[in-house]
Structure formats: structure tokens, C-alpha cells
mmCIF file of the N, C-alpha and C atoms, coordinates in Angstrom:
data_MODEL
# 
_entry.id   MODEL 
# 
loop_
_atom_site.group_PDB 
_atom_site.id 
_atom_site.type_symbol 
_atom_site.label_atom_id 
_atom_site.label_alt_id 
_atom_site.label_comp_id 
_atom_site.label_asym_id 
_atom_site.label_entity_id 
_atom_site.label_seq_id 
_atom_site.pdbx_PDB_ins_code 
_atom_site.Cartn_x 
_atom_site.Cartn_y 
_atom_site.Cartn_z 
_atom_site.occupancy 
_atom_site.B_iso_or_equiv 
_atom_site.pdbx_formal_charge 
_atom_site.auth_seq_id 
_atom_site.auth_comp_id 
_atom_site.auth_asym_id 
_atom_site.auth_atom_id 
_atom_site.pdbx_PDB_model_num 
ATOM 1   N N  . MET A 1 1  ? 121.257 101.695 180.379 1.00 0.00 ? 1  MET A N  1 
ATOM 2   C CA . MET A 1 1  ? 121.917 101.763 179.093 1.00 0.00 ? 1  MET A CA 1 
ATOM 3   C C  . MET A 1 1  ? 122.386 103.173 178.777 1.00 0.00 ? 1  MET A C  1 
ATOM 4   N N  . GLY A 1 2  ? 122.652 104.007 179.639 1.00 0.00 ? 2  GLY A N  1 
ATOM 5   C CA . GLY A 1 2  ? 123.166 105.334 179.311 1.00 0.00 ? 2  GLY A CA 1 
ATOM 6   C C  . GLY A 1 2  ? 122.077 106.260 178.802 1.00 0.00 ? 2  GLY A C  1 
ATOM 7   N N  . THR A 1 3  ? 122.486 107.247 178.026 1.00 0.00 ? 3  THR A N  1 
ATOM 8   C CA . THR A 1 3  ? 121.549 108.268 177.590 1.00 0.00 ? 3  THR A CA 1 
ATOM 9   C C  . THR A 1 3  ? 121.101 108.106 176.147 1.00 0.00 ? 3  THR A C  1 
ATOM 10  N N  . ALA A 1 4  ? 121.572 107.064 175.465 1.00 0.00 ? 4  ALA A N  1 
ATOM 11  C CA . ALA A 1 4  ? 121.190 106.872 174.061 1.00 0.00 ? 4  ALA A CA 1 
ATOM 12  C C  . ALA A 1 4  ? 119.757 106.350 173.974 1.00 0.00 ? 4  ALA A C  1 
ATOM 13  N N  . THR A 1 5  ? 119.019 106.869 173.013 1.00 0.00 ? 5  THR A N  1 
ATOM 14  C CA . THR A 1 5  ? 117.665 106.396 172.803 1.00 0.00 ? 5  THR A CA 1 
ATOM 15  C C  . THR A 1 5  ? 117.676 105.258 171.794 1.00 0.00 ? 5  THR A C  1 
ATOM 16  N N  . PHE A 1 6  ? 116.554 104.622 171.642 1.00 0.00 ? 6  PHE A N  1 
ATOM 17  C CA . PHE A 1 6  ? 116.408 103.521 170.693 1.00 0.00 ? 6  PHE A CA 1 
ATOM 18  C C  . PHE A 1 6  ? 116.701 103.993 169.275 1.00 0.00 ? 6  PHE A C  1 
ATOM 19  N N  . VAL A 1 7  ? 116.240 105.172 168.921 1.00 0.00 ? 7  VAL A N  1 
ATOM 20  C CA . VAL A 1 7  ? 116.462 105.718 167.576 1.00 0.00 ? 7  VAL A CA 1 
ATOM 21  C C  . VAL A 1 7  ? 117.949 105.981 167.345 1.00 0.00 ? 7  VAL A C  1 
ATOM 22  N N  . ASP A 1 8  ? 118.650 106.487 168.362 1.00 0.00 ? 8  ASP A N  1 
ATOM 23  C CA . ASP A 1 8  ? 120.088 106.705 168.240 1.00 0.00 ? 8  ASP A CA 1 
ATOM 24  C C  . ASP A 1 8  ? 120.824 105.398 167.955 1.00 0.00 ? 8  ASP A C  1 
ATOM 25  N N  . ILE A 1 9  ? 120.441 104.339 168.628 1.00 0.00 ? 9  ILE A N  1 
ATOM 26  C CA . ILE A 1 9  ? 121.085 103.038 168.429 1.00 0.00 ? 9  ILE A CA 1 
ATOM 27  C C  . ILE A 1 9  ? 120.813 102.505 167.031 1.00 0.00 ? 9  ILE A C  1 
ATOM 28  N N  . ILE A 1 10 ? 119.577 102.620 166.551 1.00 0.00 ? 10 ILE A N  1 
ATOM 29  C CA . ILE A 1 10 ? 119.231 102.139 165.206 1.00 0.00 ? 10 ILE A CA 1 
ATOM 30  C C  . ILE A 1 10 ? 120.014 102.914 164.150 1.00 0.00 ? 10 ILE A C  1 
ATOM 31  N N  . ILE A 1 11 ? 120.097 104.225 164.285 1.00 0.00 ? 11 ILE A N  1 
ATOM 32  C CA . ILE A 1 11 ? 120.868 105.031 163.328 1.00 0.00 ? 11 ILE A CA 1 
ATOM 33  C C  . ILE A 1 11 ? 122.340 104.646 163.384 1.00 0.00 ? 11 ILE A C  1 
ATOM 34  N N  . ALA A 1 12 ? 122.861 104.389 164.594 1.00 0.00 ? 12 ALA A N  1 
ATOM 35  C CA . ALA A 1 12 ? 124.264 103.998 164.736 1.00 0.00 ? 12 ALA A CA 1 
ATOM 36  C C  . ALA A 1 12 ? 124.546 102.653 164.088 1.00 0.00 ? 12 ALA A C  1 
ATOM 37  N N  . ILE A 1 13 ? 123.564 101.770 164.057 1.00 0.00 ? 13 ILE A N  1 
ATOM 38  C CA . ILE A 1 13 ? 123.753 100.473 163.405 1.00 0.00 ? 13 ILE A CA 1 
ATOM 39  C C  . ILE A 1 13 ? 123.682 100.620 161.890 1.00 0.00 ? 13 ILE A C  1 
ATOM 40  N N  . LEU A 1 14 ? 122.759 101.424 161.404 1.00 0.00 ? 14 LEU A N  1 
ATOM 41  C CA . LEU A 1 14 ? 122.607 101.582 159.956 1.00 0.00 ? 14 LEU A CA 1 
ATOM 42  C C  . LEU A 1 14 ? 123.704 102.439 159.343 1.00 0.00 ? 14 LEU A C  1 
ATOM 43  N N  . LEU A 1 15 ? 123.961 103.603 159.925 1.00 0.00 ? 15 LEU A N  1 
ATOM 44  C CA . LEU A 1 15 ? 124.995 104.528 159.446 1.00 0.00 ? 15 LEU A CA 1 
ATOM 45  C C  . LEU A 1 15 ? 125.754 105.071 160.657 1.00 0.00 ? 15 LEU A C  1 
ATOM 46  N N  . PRO A 1 16 ? 126.792 104.374 161.087 1.00 0.00 ? 16 PRO A N  1 
ATOM 47  C CA . PRO A 1 16 ? 127.476 104.765 162.324 1.00 0.00 ? 16 PRO A CA 1 
ATOM 48  C C  . PRO A 1 16 ? 127.949 106.219 162.382 1.00 0.00 ? 16 PRO A C  1 
ATOM 49  N N  . PRO A 1 17 ? 128.597 106.764 161.339 1.00 0.00 ? 17 PRO A N  1 
ATOM 50  C CA . PRO A 1 17 ? 129.033 108.157 161.456 1.00 0.00 ? 17 PRO A CA 1 
ATOM 51  C C  . PRO A 1 17 ? 127.867 109.145 161.610 1.00 0.00 ? 17 PRO A C  1 
ATOM 52  N N  . LEU A 1 18 ? 126.741 108.851 160.974 1.00 0.00 ? 18 LEU A N  1 
ATOM 53  C CA . LEU A 1 18 ? 125.584 109.736 161.095 1.00 0.00 ? 18 LEU A CA 1 
ATOM 54  C C  . LEU A 1 18 ? 125.051 109.743 162.519 1.00 0.00 ? 18 LEU A C  1 
ATOM 55  N N  . GLY A 1 19 ? 124.985 108.584 163.142 1.00 0.00 ? 19 GLY A N  1 
ATOM 56  C CA . GLY A 1 19 ? 124.523 108.523 164.524 1.00 0.00 ? 19 GLY A CA 1 
ATOM 57  C C  . GLY A 1 19 ? 125.396 109.329 165.459 1.00 0.00 ? 19 GLY A C  1 
ATOM 58  N N  . VAL A 1 20 ? 126.705 109.235 165.276 1.00 0.00 ? 20 VAL A N  1 
ATOM 59  C CA . VAL A 1 20 ? 127.628 109.994 166.115 1.00 0.00 ? 20 VAL A CA 1 
ATOM 60  C C  . VAL A 1 20 ? 127.547 111.481 165.786 1.00 0.00 ? 20 VAL A C  1 
ATOM 61  N N  . PHE A 1 21 ? 127.408 111.811 164.507 1.00 0.00 ? 21 PHE A N  1 
ATOM 62  C CA . PHE A 1 21 ? 127.307 113.217 164.098 1.00 0.00 ? 21 PHE A CA 1 
ATOM 63  C C  . PHE A 1 21 ? 126.078 113.891 164.699 1.00 0.00 ? 21 PHE A C  1 
ATOM 64  N N  . LEU A 1 22 ? 124.959 113.203 164.707 1.00 0.00 ? 22 LEU A N  1 
ATOM 65  C CA . LEU A 1 22 ? 123.731 113.788 165.242 1.00 0.00 ? 22 LEU A CA 1 
ATOM 66  C C  . LEU A 1 22 ? 123.841 114.055 166.743 1.00 0.00 ? 22 LEU A C  1 
ATOM 67  N N  . LYS A 1 23 ? 124.646 113.269 167.433 1.00 0.00 ? 23 LYS A N  1 
ATOM 68  C CA . LYS A 1 23 ? 124.788 113.431 168.876 1.00 0.00 ? 23 LYS A CA 1 
ATOM 69  C C  . LYS A 1 23 ? 125.887 114.431 169.254 1.00 0.00 ? 23 LYS A C  1 
ATOM 70  N N  . PHE A 1 24 ? 127.030 114.403 168.545 1.00 0.00 ? 24 PHE A N  1 
ATOM 71  C CA . PHE A 1 24 ? 128.190 115.193 168.950 1.00 0.00 ? 24 PHE A CA 1 
ATOM 72  C C  . PHE A 1 24 ? 128.581 116.271 167.959 1.00 0.00 ? 24 PHE A C  1 
ATOM 73  N N  . GLY A 1 25 ? 128.021 116.262 166.768 1.00 0.00 ? 25 GLY A N  1 
ATOM 74  C CA . GLY A 1 25 ? 128.442 117.227 165.764 1.00 0.00 ? 25 GLY A CA 1 
ATOM 75  C C  . GLY A 1 25 ? 129.730 116.771 165.089 1.00 0.00 ? 25 GLY A C  1 
ATOM 76  N N  . CYS A 1 26 ? 130.435 117.698 164.495 1.00 0.00 ? 26 CYS A N  1 
ATOM 77  C CA . CYS A 1 26 ? 131.620 117.376 163.696 1.00 0.00 ? 26 CYS A CA 1 
ATOM 78  C C  . CYS A 1 26 ? 132.890 117.486 164.536 1.00 0.00 ? 26 CYS A C  1 
ATOM 79  N N  . HIS A 1 27 ? 132.929 116.784 165.657 1.00 0.00 ? 27 HIS A N  1 
ATOM 80  C CA . HIS A 1 27 ? 134.092 116.797 166.536 1.00 0.00 ? 27 HIS A CA 1 
ATOM 81  C C  . HIS A 1 27 ? 134.890 115.514 166.341 1.00 0.00 ? 27 HIS A C  1 
ATOM 82  N N  . SER A 1 28 ? 135.847 115.278 167.205 1.00 0.00 ? 28 SER A N  1 
ATOM 83  C CA . SER A 1 28 ? 136.755 114.138 167.033 1.00 0.00 ? 28 SER A CA 1 
ATOM 84  C C  . SER A 1 28 ? 136.019 112.802 167.062 1.00 0.00 ? 28 SER A C  1 
ATOM 85  N N  . GLU A 1 29 ? 134.929 112.688 167.824 1.00 0.00 ? 29 GLU A N  1 
ATOM 86  C CA . GLU A 1 29 ? 134.185 111.424 167.865 1.00 0.00 ? 29 GLU A CA 1 
ATOM 87  C C  . GLU A 1 29 ? 133.669 111.047 166.479 1.00 0.00 ? 29 GLU A C  1 
ATOM 88  N N  . PHE A 1 30 ? 133.178 112.036 165.744 1.00 0.00 ? 30 PHE A N  1 
ATOM 89  C CA . PHE A 1 30 ? 132.667 111.791 164.393 1.00 0.00 ? 30 PHE A CA 1 
ATOM 90  C C  . PHE A 1 30 ? 133.775 111.308 163.471 1.00 0.00 ? 30 PHE A C  1 
ATOM 91  N N  . TRP A 1 31 ? 134.934 111.971 163.508 1.00 0.00 ? 31 TRP A N  1 
ATOM 92  C CA . TRP A 1 31 ? 136.023 111.611 162.591 1.00 0.00 ? 31 TRP A CA 1 
ATOM 93  C C  . TRP A 1 31 ? 136.582 110.230 162.912 1.00 0.00 ? 31 TRP A C  1 
ATOM 94  N N  . ILE A 1 32 ? 136.679 109.894 164.193 1.00 0.00 ? 32 ILE A N  1 
ATOM 95  C CA . ILE A 1 32 ? 137.135 108.555 164.570 1.00 0.00 ? 32 ILE A CA 1 
ATOM 96  C C  . ILE A 1 32 ? 136.157 107.511 164.051 1.00 0.00 ? 32 ILE A C  1 
ATOM 97  N N  . CYS A 1 33 ? 134.870 107.761 164.215 1.00 0.00 ? 33 CYS A N  1 
ATOM 98  C CA . CYS A 1 33 ? 133.852 106.830 163.745 1.00 0.00 ? 33 CYS A CA 1 
ATOM 99  C C  . CYS A 1 33 ? 133.884 106.695 162.227 1.00 0.00 ? 33 CYS A C  1 
ATOM 100 N N  . LEU A 1 34 ? 134.069 107.796 161.533 1.00 0.00 ? 34 LEU A N  1 
ATOM 101 C CA . LEU A 1 34 ? 134.130 107.763 160.070 1.00 0.00 ? 34 LEU A CA 1 
ATOM 102 C C  . LEU A 1 34 ? 135.314 106.928 159.591 1.00 0.00 ? 34 LEU A C  1 
ATOM 103 N N  . ILE A 1 35 ? 136.472 107.129 160.198 1.00 0.00 ? 35 ILE A N  1 
ATOM 104 C CA . ILE A 1 35 ? 137.664 106.366 159.799 1.00 0.00 ? 35 ILE A CA 1 
ATOM 105 C C  . ILE A 1 35 ? 137.478 104.883 160.106 1.00 0.00 ? 35 ILE A C  1 
ATOM 106 N N  . LEU A 1 36 ? 136.934 104.563 161.274 1.00 0.00 ? 36 LEU A N  1 
ATOM 107 C CA . LEU A 1 36 ? 136.696 103.160 161.613 1.00 0.00 ? 36 LEU A CA 1 
ATOM 108 C C  . LEU A 1 36 ? 135.693 102.523 160.666 1.00 0.00 ? 36 LEU A C  1 
ATOM 109 N N  . THR A 1 37 ? 134.677 103.275 160.256 1.00 0.00 ? 37 THR A N  1 
ATOM 110 C CA . THR A 1 37 ? 133.681 102.748 159.329 1.00 0.00 ? 37 THR A CA 1 
ATOM 111 C C  . THR A 1 37 ? 134.279 102.532 157.942 1.00 0.00 ? 37 THR A C  1 
ATOM 112 N N  . ILE A 1 38 ? 135.174 103.395 157.524 1.00 0.00 ? 38 ILE A N  1 
ATOM 113 C CA . ILE A 1 38 ? 135.836 103.223 156.232 1.00 0.00 ? 38 ILE A CA 1 
ATOM 114 C C  . ILE A 1 38 ? 136.700 101.966 156.250 1.00 0.00 ? 38 ILE A C  1 
ATOM 115 N N  . PHE A 1 39 ? 137.422 101.746 157.350 1.00 0.00 ? 39 PHE A N  1 
ATOM 116 C CA . PHE A 1 39 ? 138.282 100.565 157.446 1.00 0.00 ? 39 PHE A CA 1 
ATOM 117 C C  . PHE A 1 39 ? 137.489 99.283  157.620 1.00 0.00 ? 39 PHE A C  1 
ATOM 118 N N  . GLY A 1 40 ? 136.326 99.385  158.190 1.00 0.00 ? 40 GLY A N  1 
ATOM 119 C CA . GLY A 1 40 ? 135.487 98.204  158.389 1.00 0.00 ? 40 GLY A CA 1 
ATOM 120 C C  . GLY A 1 40 ? 134.175 98.626  159.009 1.00 0.00 ? 40 GLY A C  1 
ATOM 121 N N  . TYR A 1 41 ? 133.097 98.105  158.479 1.00 0.00 ? 41 TYR A N  1 
ATOM 122 C CA . TYR A 1 41 ? 131.771 98.524  158.946 1.00 0.00 ? 41 TYR A CA 1 
ATOM 123 C C  . TYR A 1 41 ? 131.549 98.147  160.413 1.00 0.00 ? 41 TYR A C  1 
ATOM 124 N N  . LEU A 1 42 ? 131.964 96.959  160.800 1.00 0.00 ? 42 LEU A N  1 
ATOM 125 C CA . LEU A 1 42 ? 131.743 96.490  162.166 1.00 0.00 ? 42 LEU A CA 1 
ATOM 126 C C  . LEU A 1 42 ? 132.475 97.330  163.219 1.00 0.00 ? 42 LEU A C  1 
ATOM 127 N N  . PRO A 1 43 ? 133.759 97.678  163.023 1.00 0.00 ? 43 PRO A N  1 
ATOM 128 C CA . PRO A 1 43 ? 134.391 98.561  164.019 1.00 0.00 ? 43 PRO A CA 1 
ATOM 129 C C  . PRO A 1 43 ? 133.681 99.915  164.155 1.00 0.00 ? 43 PRO A C  1 
ATOM 130 N N  . GLY A 1 44 ? 133.151 100.428 163.058 1.00 0.00 ? 44 GLY A N  1 
ATOM 131 C CA . GLY A 1 44 ? 132.397 101.675 163.113 1.00 0.00 ? 44 GLY A CA 1 
ATOM 132 C C  . GLY A 1 44 ? 131.140 101.546 163.950 1.00 0.00 ? 44 GLY A C  1 
ATOM 133 N N  . ILE A 1 45 ? 130.445 100.435 163.789 1.00 0.00 ? 45 ILE A N  1 
ATOM 134 C CA . ILE A 1 45 ? 129.225 100.195 164.573 1.00 0.00 ? 45 ILE A CA 1 
ATOM 135 C C  . ILE A 1 45 ? 129.561 100.054 166.049 1.00 0.00 ? 45 ILE A C  1 
ATOM 136 N N  . ILE A 1 46 ? 130.590 99.275  166.349 1.00 0.00 ? 46 ILE A N  1 
ATOM 137 C CA . ILE A 1 46 ? 130.968 99.060  167.746 1.00 0.00 ? 46 ILE A CA 1 
ATOM 138 C C  . ILE A 1 46 ? 131.349 100.371 168.410 1.00 0.00 ? 46 ILE A C  1 
ATOM 139 N N  . TYR A 1 47 ? 132.148 101.170 167.729 1.00 0.00 ? 47 TYR A N  1 
ATOM 140 C CA . TYR A 1 47 ? 132.569 102.460 168.296 1.00 0.00 ? 47 TYR A CA 1 
ATOM 141 C C  . TYR A 1 47 ? 131.364 103.393 168.470 1.00 0.00 ? 47 TYR A C  1 
ATOM 142 N N  . ALA A 1 48 ? 130.487 103.440 167.472 1.00 0.00 ? 48 ALA A N  1 
ATOM 143 C CA . ALA A 1 48 ? 129.328 104.331 167.550 1.00 0.00 ? 48 ALA A CA 1 
ATOM 144 C C  . ALA A 1 48 ? 128.430 103.958 168.714 1.00 0.00 ? 48 ALA A C  1 
ATOM 145 N N  . ILE A 1 49 ? 128.148 102.690 168.894 1.00 0.00 ? 49 ILE A N  1 
ATOM 146 C CA . ILE A 1 49 ? 127.292 102.281 169.995 1.00 0.00 ? 49 ILE A CA 1 
ATOM 147 C C  . ILE A 1 49 ? 127.981 102.546 171.331 1.00 0.00 ? 49 ILE A C  1 
ATOM 148 N N  . TYR A 1 50 ? 129.280 102.295 171.392 1.00 0.00 ? 50 TYR A N  1 
ATOM 149 C CA . TYR A 1 50 ? 130.028 102.570 172.619 1.00 0.00 ? 50 TYR A CA 1 
ATOM 150 C C  . TYR A 1 50 ? 129.971 104.048 172.988 1.00 0.00 ? 50 TYR A C  1 
ATOM 151 N N  . ILE A 1 51 ? 130.252 104.897 172.017 1.00 0.00 ? 51 ILE A N  1 
ATOM 152 C CA . ILE A 1 51 ? 130.330 106.339 172.290 1.00 0.00 ? 51 ILE A CA 1 
ATOM 153 C C  . ILE A 1 51 ? 128.947 106.922 172.613 1.00 0.00 ? 51 ILE A C  1 
ATOM 154 N N  . LEU A 1 52 ? 127.895 106.367 172.025 1.00 0.00 ? 52 LEU A N  1 
ATOM 155 C CA . LEU A 1 52 ? 126.543 106.870 172.304 1.00 0.00 ? 52 LEU A CA 1 
ATOM 156 C C  . LEU A 1 52 ? 126.016 106.410 173.653 1.00 0.00 ? 52 LEU A C  1 
ATOM 157 N N  . THR A 1 53 ? 126.465 105.258 174.138 1.00 0.00 ? 53 THR A N  1 
ATOM 158 C CA . THR A 1 53 ? 125.922 104.749 175.388 1.00 0.00 ? 53 THR A CA 1 
ATOM 159 C C  . THR A 1 53 ? 126.800 105.019 176.591 1.00 0.00 ? 53 THR A C  1 
ATOM 160 N N  . LYS A 1 54 ? 128.000 105.565 176.386 1.00 0.00 ? 54 LYS A N  1 
ATOM 161 C CA . LYS A 1 54 ? 128.855 105.802 177.574 1.00 0.00 ? 54 LYS A CA 1 
ATOM 162 C C  . LYS A 1 54 ? 128.462 107.045 178.332 1.00 0.00 ? 54 LYS A C  1 
# 
């Protein structure tokens, strides 16, 4: 399952931008996740889990 831990996945499900922020900081991955979460919670979760496990 890549390098994401169980805690990273749980945070990504509850607050997707926070999970990405904790892993990558305030870079493009965070902003993409934030925009996807604003447009819809599910796309934000999918992107966050994808980016954390790739």
C-alpha cells in the first residue's frame, strides 16, 4: 500500500486537505486537494488517498 500509514489514511478520510498538508506541506498537492474538497467531499478524499499512497 505505498508509504502512507494508517493514521495518514484516517486523516485523509476525515479532512482530506489536512492529510495532504501534513505529508507535503503547502505545495500544489495541497491546493489541488483543497479545491477538489470544496467542489465535493468525495473527490477530495479520493485524491488525498491517491496522492498519499502513490
